[in-house]
C-alpha positions in Angstrom: 38.0 -3.5 14.4 36.3 -0.4 14.6 32.8 -2.4 14.5 30.6 -0.5 12.0 26.9 -0.2 13.4 24.1 -2.5 12.8 21.7 -1.5 10.2 18.2 -2.3 11.0 16.3 -2.1 7.9 13.4 -0.4 6.7 14.0 -1.3 9.3 16.8 0.5 11.2 19.9 0.3 9.8 19.0 2.4 12.0 17.1 5.2 10.9 15.2 7.7 12.9 12.9 9.9 10.7 9.4 10.8 9.6 7.2 8.2 8.0 7.3 8.3 4.3 9.0 10.9 2.1 6.6 13.6 3.5 8.2 16.1 6.0 11.7 14.7 5.3 12.9 18.1 5.0 12.5 18.6 8.6 15.3 16.2 9.2 17.9 19.0 7.9 18.2 20.9 10.8 19.4 17.6 12.5 23.1 17.6 10.7 24.5 20.8 12.4 28.3 19.8 12.7 31.1 21.1 11.0 33.4 19.1 8.8 35.9 19.5 6.0 35.4 19.1 2.3 37.1 20.1 -1.1 40.7 20.0 -0.5 40.6 19.6 3.2 39.0 23.2 4.1 36.1 23.6 6.5 32.7 23.5 5.5 29.3 23.6 7.1 27.5 19.9 7.2 25.1 19.5 4.3 23.9 16.1 5.2 19.9 16.3 5.1 19.8 19.1 2.3 19.1 19.0 -1.2 22.9 19.8 -1.9 23.9 16.4 -0.1 22.5 14.7 -3.4 24.8 16.7 -5.8 27.9 17.0 -3.7 30.9 15.9 -5.7 28.9 15.2 -8.7 30.3 14.9 -12.4 30.7 13.0 -15.5 33.5 10.3 -14.9 35.4 8.9 -17.5 34.4 5.2 -18.5 36.4 2.6 -17.1 39.2 2.4 -14.2 39.0 0.8 -10.8 39.3 2.0 -7.3 39.7 0.5 -3.6 37.4 1.5 -0.8 37.5 0.4 3.0 35.1 -1.5 5.3 35.9 -2.1 8.9 34.7 -5.8 9.0 35.9 -8.9 7.3 32.9 -10.2 5.0 31.7 -12.8 7.2 28.0 -12.8 6.3 26.3 -12.3 2.8 22.8 -12.1 4.0 21.9 -8.6 5.0 18.4 -9.8 5.7 19.5 -11.8 8.6 20.0 -10.9 12.3 23.4 -11.5 12.2 24.3 -10.4 8.8 22.3 -6.9 9.3 25.6 -4.9 9.4 26.5 -1.5 7.9 30.0 -2.7 6.4 28.2 -5.8 4.8 25.7 -3.4 3.3 28.3 -1.5 1.6 29.2 -4.5 -0.5 25.8 -5.8 -1.0 24.4 -2.3 -2.2 26.1 -3.1 -5.5 24.8 -6.5 -5.5 21.0 -6.7 -4.9 17.9 -4.7 -6.2 15.7 -2.4 -4.1 12.4 -0.7 -4.8 13.7 2.6 -3.0 16.6 4.2 -2.3 17.4 6.7 0.8 19.5 9.4 -0.5 21.8 12.0 1.2 19.2 14.6 1.3 16.8 11.8 3.3 14.7 11.8 0.2 13.3 8.5 -0.5 12.9 7.8 -4.4 12.0 4.9 -6.5 14.6 2.9 -8.0 13.8 3.9 -11.7 16.6 1.1 -12.8 14.2 -1.5 -11.4 10.7 -0.2 -11.4 8.5 1.4 -13.9 6.0 2.2 -11.1 5.2 1.5 -7.5 1.6 2.6 -6.6 -0.6 2.3 -3.7 -3.9 1.5 -5.3 -6.4 1.1 -2.4 -6.3 1.9 1.0 -8.9 -0.9 2.0 -7.6 -3.5 1.8 -4.2 -1.5 1.3 -2.7 -2.6 -1.9 0.5 -1.7 -3.6 1.2 -2.6 -7.1 4.9 -2.7 -8.4 5.6 -2.8 -12.4 9.1 -4.1 -12.9 11.1 -2.8 -15.9 10.9 -5.2 -18.7 14.6 -5.7 -19.1 15.4 -5.9 -15.3 17.5 -9.4 -15.2 19.8 -11.1 -12.8 23.2 -11.3 -14.2 22.6 -14.9 -15.3 19.9 -13.7 -17.4 17.0 -14.9 -15.1 14.3 -11.9 -15.1 13.7 -10.2 -11.8 10.0 -10.9 -11.3 7.3 -11.6 -8.9 9.2 -14.9 -7.9 11.8 -12.7 -6.3 9.0 -10.3 -4.3 7.4 -13.7 -3.0 10.5 -15.1 -1.7 12.0 -12.0 -0.1 8.3 -11.6 1.5 8.2 -15.2 2.7 11.4 -15.4 4.2 10.9 -12.0 6.5 7.1 -12.3 7.3 7.7 -14.4 10.3 5.8 -17.3 9.3 8.9 -19.6 9.7 10.2 -19.2 13.4 13.3 -20.6 12.4 14.4 -17.9 9.9 16.3 -15.3 12.0 15.4 -12.3 9.8 16.5 -8.8 10.9 13.1 -7.7 10.9 9.5 -9.1 9.9 8.1 -5.5 10.3 6.1 -4.7 7.5 6.4 -8.1 5.7 4.1 -9.6 8.4 1.3 -7.1 7.6 1.1 -8.4 4.2 -1.5 -10.7 3.3 -0.5 -11.9 -0.4 2.0 -11.4 -2.9 0.9 -12.3 -6.4 2.5 -11.7 -10.0 1.0 -11.0 -13.2 2.1 -10.1 -16.8 4.8 -12.9 -16.8 5.8 -11.8 -13.3 6.8 -8.3 -14.4 3.8 -6.7 -12.5 3.6 -7.6 -8.7 0.5 -6.8 -6.3 0.8 -7.0 -2.5 -2.1 -6.7 -0.8 -2.1 -5.8 3.1 -4.0 -7.6 6.0 -3.1 -4.6 8.3 -2.1 -1.2 7.1 1.5 -0.3 6.8 2.4 3.3 6.6 6.2 2.8 5.5 5.6 0.6 2.7 8.3 2.1 0.8 10.8 0.7 3.1 10.1 -2.7 2.0 11.6 -5.0 -0.8 15.1 -3.4 -0.3 18.1 -5.9 -0.6 16.1 -8.7 -2.7 17.6 -11.9 -2.9 17.3 -14.1 -6.1 14.4 -16.7 -5.7 15.6 -18.8 -8.5 19.2 -19.3 -6.6 17.2 -19.8 -3.7 15.5 -22.5 -5.2 18.7 -24.5 -5.8 19.4 -24.6 -2.2 16.4 -26.1 -0.5 13.7 -24.7 1.3 13.3 -21.2 2.5 15.0 -21.6 6.0 17.8 -23.9 4.0 18.4 -21.1 1.4 18.2 -18.1 3.9 21.2 -19.9 5.8 23.0 -20.4 2.7 22.8 -17.2 1.6 24.6 -16.1 5.1 27.7 -18.1 4.3 28.1 -17.8 0.4 28.9 -14.9 -1.9 25.8 -13.9 -4.1 26.5 -16.2 -7.3 24.5 -13.7 -9.3 23.7 -10.0 -8.9 20.7 -7.5 -9.7 22.8 -4.7 -9.5 25.5 -2.7 -11.4 28.5 -5.1 -10.1 28.7 -8.9 -9.6 31.3 -10.8 -7.1 34.5 -11.5 -8.9 36.5 -12.8 -6.0 36.8 -13.1 -2.2 40.0 -13.5 -0.5 40.4 -16.5 1.6 40.8 -14.6 4.9 37.6 -12.5 3.8 39.3 -9.1 4.1 39.1 -8.4 0.3 36.1 -8.5 -2.0 36.6 -7.6 -5.7 33.5 -6.6 -7.6 33.3 -6.3 -11.4 30.9 -4.3 -13.7 27.6 -6.2 -14.3 27.7 -6.9 -18.1 24.0 -7.7 -18.0 23.0 -4.8 -15.6 19.5 -3.3 -16.9 20.1 0.3 -16.0 23.0 2.6 -16.9 26.3 1.0 -17.5 28.5 1.4 -14.2 31.5 3.9 -14.9 34.1 1.7 -13.1 35.4 -1.4 -14.3 36.1 -2.6 -10.9 35.7 -1.7 -7.2 37.7 -3.6 -4.5 36.5 -3.6 -0.9 39.4 -4.0 1.6 38.6 -4.8 5.2 40.9 -2.6 7.3 39.5 -3.8 11.0 41.7 -1.4 12.8 40.4 1.9 11.8 43.7 3.8 13.1 45.3 2.3 10.2 42.7 3.7 7.8 44.4 7.0 7.3 47.6 5.6 6.9 46.5 3.1 4.1 44.9 6.4 2.4 47.7 8.4 2.5 49.9 5.6 1.1 47.5 5.4 -1.7 46.6 1.5 -0.7 42.9 2.5 -0.8 41.1 5.6 -2.4 38.5 6.2 0.1 37.9 5.7 3.7 34.7 5.9 5.7 35.6 5.5 9.3 33.9 6.2 12.7 35.4 9.5 13.7 38.0 9.2 16.2 39.9 12.1 17.3 43.5 10.9 16.1 42.1 9.8 12.8 40.5 13.6 12.3 44.1 14.8 13.2 45.8 12.5 10.8 43.5 13.6 7.9 43.8 17.3 8.5 47.6 16.9 8.4 46.9 15.5 4.7 46.0 18.8 3.8 44.7 19.5 0.2 45.7 15.9 -1.0 42.5 14.6 0.1 38.7 15.7 0.8 37.0 14.8 3.8 33.8 15.5 5.7 32.1 15.2 9.0 28.5 15.0 9.1 25.9 14.7 11.9 24.7 11.3 11.2 21.1 9.7 11.6 22.7 7.0 13.6 23.2 7.1 17.4 25.4 5.7 20.1 24.0 3.7 22.8 24.5 1.4 25.8 22.2 -1.8 26.3 21.5 -4.2 29.0 21.1 -8.1 28.0 17.8 -8.6 29.8 18.7 -12.5 29.4 21.4 -12.0 32.4 19.8 -13.4 35.5 20.5 -10.2 37.4 19.9 -7.4 34.9 16.6 -9.2 33.8 15.5 -10.1 37.3 11.6 -9.8 37.6 11.6 -8.4 41.0 14.7 -6.2 41.3 16.5 -6.3 38.0 14.4 -3.1 36.7 15.8 -1.0 40.0 19.3 -2.1 39.4 19.2 -1.0 35.7 17.6 2.3 36.6 20.1 2.9 39.4 22.9 2.1 37.0 22.0 4.5 34.0 21.0 7.1 36.8 24.8 7.1 37.6 26.0 7.3 34.0 27.2 10.7 33.2 26.8 11.2 29.5 28.5 14.6 29.4 31.8 13.1 31.1 31.7 10.5 28.3 31.1 12.9 25.3 33.9 15.2 27.1 36.3 12.5 27.0 35.5 11.1 23.4 33.6 12.8 20.3 33.7 16.4 21.8 37.3 16.0 21.2 36.7 16.6 17.6 32.9 17.7 17.6 32.5 20.5 20.2 28.9 20.9 19.7 28.0 17.4 20.7 25.2 17.0 23.1 23.6 13.9 24.9 20.8 12.4 22.7 17.6 12.1 24.7 15.3 10.1 22.2 15.9 6.8 20.8 13.2 7.3 18.1 14.3 10.7 16.5 17.0 13.3 16.5 16.9 17.0 17.2 15.3 19.0 14.2 12.9 16.2 13.7 9.0 16.5 13.9 8.0 15.5 17.2 11.7 14.9 18.9 11.3 15.5 22.5 13.4 14.5 25.5 12.3 11.2 27.0 15.4 10.5 28.9 16.4 13.0 31.5 12.8 13.1 32.7 13.4 9.5 33.8 16.6 10.7 35.5 18.8 8.8 33.2 22.1 9.9 31.9 22.9 12.7 34.2 25.6 11.3 36.2 23.6 11.4 39.6 25.5 9.1 41.8 23.8 10.1 45.0 20.5 9.4 43.6 21.5 6.0 42.0 22.6 4.9 45.3 19.5 6.3 47.2 17.3 4.1 44.7 19.2 1.0 45.6 19.1 1.6 49.5 15.5 2.3 49.3 14.9 -1.0 47.4 16.8 -2.8 50.0 20.1 -3.5 48.4 23.1 -4.2 50.5 26.7 -3.0 50.2 25.7 0.1 48.2 28.9 1.8 47.2 32.5 1.2 46.6 34.6 -0.8 48.7 31.9 -2.6 50.8 32.2 -6.0 49.4 30.1 -5.8 46.3 26.6 -5.0 45.8 23.7 -7.6 47.1 20.1 -7.7 45.9 17.5 -7.5 48.5 17.2 -11.0 48.4 20.8 -11.9 49.2 21.8 -12.4 45.5 25.3 -11.4 45.0 25.4 -9.0 42.0 27.6 -10.8 39.6 30.4 -9.0 37.5 29.1 -7.9 34.1 30.8 -8.5 30.9 30.9 -5.3 28.9 31.6 -5.4 25.0 32.9 -3.0 22.4 34.3 -3.6 19.1 37.8 -4.2 19.1 39.8 -1.1 17.7 37.2 1.3 18.6 39.2 3.6 21.0 35.9 5.8 21.5 33.9 2.9 22.6 36.9 1.5 24.7 36.9 4.8 26.5 33.1 4.7 27.1 33.1 1.5 28.5 36.1 2.2 30.7 34.2 5.3 32.2 31.0 3.3 32.5 32.7 0.9 34.5 34.4 3.4 36.8 30.9 5.0 37.5 29.4 1.4 38.3 32.4 0.7 40.7 31.4 3.5 42.8 27.7 1.6 43.1 29.5 -1.6 44.1 28.8 -3.2 40.6 31.8 -4.8 39.0 31.9 -4.4 35.1 34.4 -6.1 33.1 35.3 -4.5 29.9 36.7 -6.5 26.8 36.6 -6.1 22.8 34.6 -8.2 20.5 35.9 -9.1 17.1 32.4 -9.8 15.8 29.6 -7.3 16.7 26.9 -9.2 15.0 27.9 -12.5 16.4 28.2 -10.8 19.8 24.6 -9.2 19.7 22.9 -12.3 18.1 24.6 -14.5 21.0 25.5 -17.0 18.4 28.0 -19.2 20.4 32.0 -19.7 20.4 32.2 -17.1 23.2 30.1 -14.6 21.5 27.9 -13.0 24.0 27.4 -9.9 26.4 25.7 -8.8 29.3 26.2 -4.8 28.5 27.4 -3.5 25.0 27.8 -0.4 23.5 27.2 0.2 19.7 25.2 2.2 17.4 22.2 1.9 15.0 22.3 3.4 11.5 19.1 4.9 10.2 16.8 4.9 7.5 14.0 7.6 7.0 11.4 5.4 8.6 11.2 5.8 12.3 8.2 3.6 12.9 9.1 0.5 11.1 12.8 1.1 11.8 12.2 1.2 15.7 9.4 -1.7 16.0 11.9 -4.8 15.6 14.5 -3.1 17.9 11.7 -2.8 20.9 9.1 -5.0 20.2 9.1 -8.2 22.0 10.9 -11.0 19.9 12.0 -8.2 17.3 14.6 -9.3 15.1 16.8 -6.3 16.4 15.9 -6.7 20.1 19.0 -8.5 21.1 19.0 -7.7 24.8 15.1 -9.6 24.9 13.3 -6.5 26.3 9.5 -6.8 26.5 6.6 -4.4 27.2 3.3 -5.1 26.2 2.3 -1.2 25.8 5.6 -0.7 23.9 4.7 -3.5 21.6 1.1 -1.9 21.2 2.5 1.7 20.6 5.0 0.5 18.2 2.5 -1.6 16.4 0.3 1.4 16.1 2.9 3.8 14.8 3.6 1.7 12.0 -0.1 1.4 10.7 -1.3 4.7 10.9 -0.9 7.4 8.3 -1.5 10.4 10.4 2.1 11.8 11.5 0.9 13.4 14.6 -0.7 10.0 15.8 2.6 8.2 14.7 4.8 10.6 16.3 3.0 10.5 19.8 3.0 6.7 19.8 6.8 6.5 19.3 7.4 9.0 22.1 5.1 7.0 24.5 7.2 4.0 23.6 10.4 5.9 24.1 9.3 7.3 27.5 8.3 3.6 28.6 11.7 2.3 27.6 13.4 4.9 29.6 11.3 4.0 32.6 12.3 0.5 32.1 15.9 1.4 31.7 16.8 -1.0 29.0 19.0 1.1 26.6 20.6 4.5 27.1 21.2 6.8 24.1 24.5 8.5 24.6 24.8 10.7 21.3 23.9 11.4 17.7 26.8 9.8 15.9 28.8 11.8 13.3 30.0 10.5 10.1 33.5 10.7 8.3 34.4 10.4 4.7 37.8 10.9 3.2 38.7 10.1 -0.6 41.1 11.4 -3.2 40.0 14.5 -5.2 39.8 12.3 -8.7 36.9 10.4 -7.5 33.4 11.5 -8.9 30.2 11.1 -7.4 31.6 9.6 -4.2 29.6 11.3 -1.3 28.4 10.8 2.1 25.0 9.3 2.9 24.2 9.0 6.6 21.3 7.0 6.1 21.4 3.3 6.6 22.2 2.8 2.8 25.8 4.7 3.3 28.2 6.1 0.4 27.6 3.0 -1.8 23.9 3.8 -2.5 25.0 4.8 -5.9 28.1 2.9 -6.4 27.3 2.7 -10.2 27.7 6.3 -10.7 31.0 6.1 -9.1 34.0 6.8 -11.3 37.3 8.5 -11.8 37.7 12.2 -13.5 38.5 12.5 -17.1 
């Protein structure tokens, strides 16, 4: 399985961007890769530009069906949960749940006018946001979408119940109250502490009336994880799910309150071996694919010539290597940080890039920030200044030797900590079927062997369960994966690196980082927010918790008879506008 990225929501599905819609145009410079479009011809990436929103636009005919691929079996239906917060699941759920705001391919953040009449910040002291819901907005069973849905989605994500494993509580925990009026069609949210990224909240809302049928908030939250949504607030409804969870069929929602979807049916087919996706496309088993780019995939698509359209964009996500600080050695309070620093100092990111994505994206360079990508306001190198990722093995050995580690280097019997502890074999995980990640892990393991550290590389068939360490053999010491981003860097990063954050799978904790990230979500001053994010980023490098590798490219390919299908490198992905998808007349 190619293991599509996690999608922190508002929240980093992951997005590194500027606060709010203002300044989003600055992101355009981050998408400088080239790709193909329009009958396979080469073109410059348009991600992050206004042209991205209208790419492949048109008026389709009414009716018809298509099949789209995802790279995971549909194992979790609750996108708000830490385990279900995954890109591929979101591609299906986008068509089923209402969101207050949409993240567009141009990175613009726009109000969902199908759902809302208006959304207005009516006061800054206390911060108050008022939503007016469309009078005709209903769930597919006819139940009105109203304040009850806002209250429920706030309660399950505000952190008040520690047993609810939400993907994030960022922003929701800032809210003091959510109340309804006008028969529930007006929703007033009052904040106890300011939150600059309020437009990131109340996306992917789950139905409160269905939740009430399944117990209290915790019970219903867990129920939504294992059960397909019985009602929809989007343009499609769930028609069927195969027993092996590899096929999900959506049918047009006859009670959708927005513009009627063009397609009668969309089938999502899980192809967990990404190398088979181009073959499935060529054989017309599917109409479109969205695989993680790999050399052989790009080569296969190019060979299909004018029969398909494809495009490679520079994405808003980034690939990274994370340590699990729950490991007794990596998280050792005395010498764990030294060990981690030496390991990341020995990693040669340029070598990794040369043997992976530079095979098809020659312009790729190491990414030196966790918070932003090149071209964004405030982007700065917070990685190499800490000596990480440069492949300096002699410096790594020196770090260990000076700290009192023994048997430093290959063939010396295995590294020992200053207190005599034998450094154990570390289990490094990657998503099965992803050759680039497998190659990354293999290179990493070889570099660690030169320090006397043994790394055992093996795949996982469930990235979400592995990151959440949910049992049944799903665990890790080191992992390589990617975050897929939204246009809200402060709220997106806070749950990833704050103590106890929903996306902080490796149990990282630093009080200063907690304070800087919290401050970044509260300020409305862009310069202050950027400064706080960079302070946090630099400290994370000093603590050697995670190592960014590169800005992750995206790859979309589909048949030319599809209309309004386009890449969206934000966390919402291509199905952000699934109701507009259709077939040429």
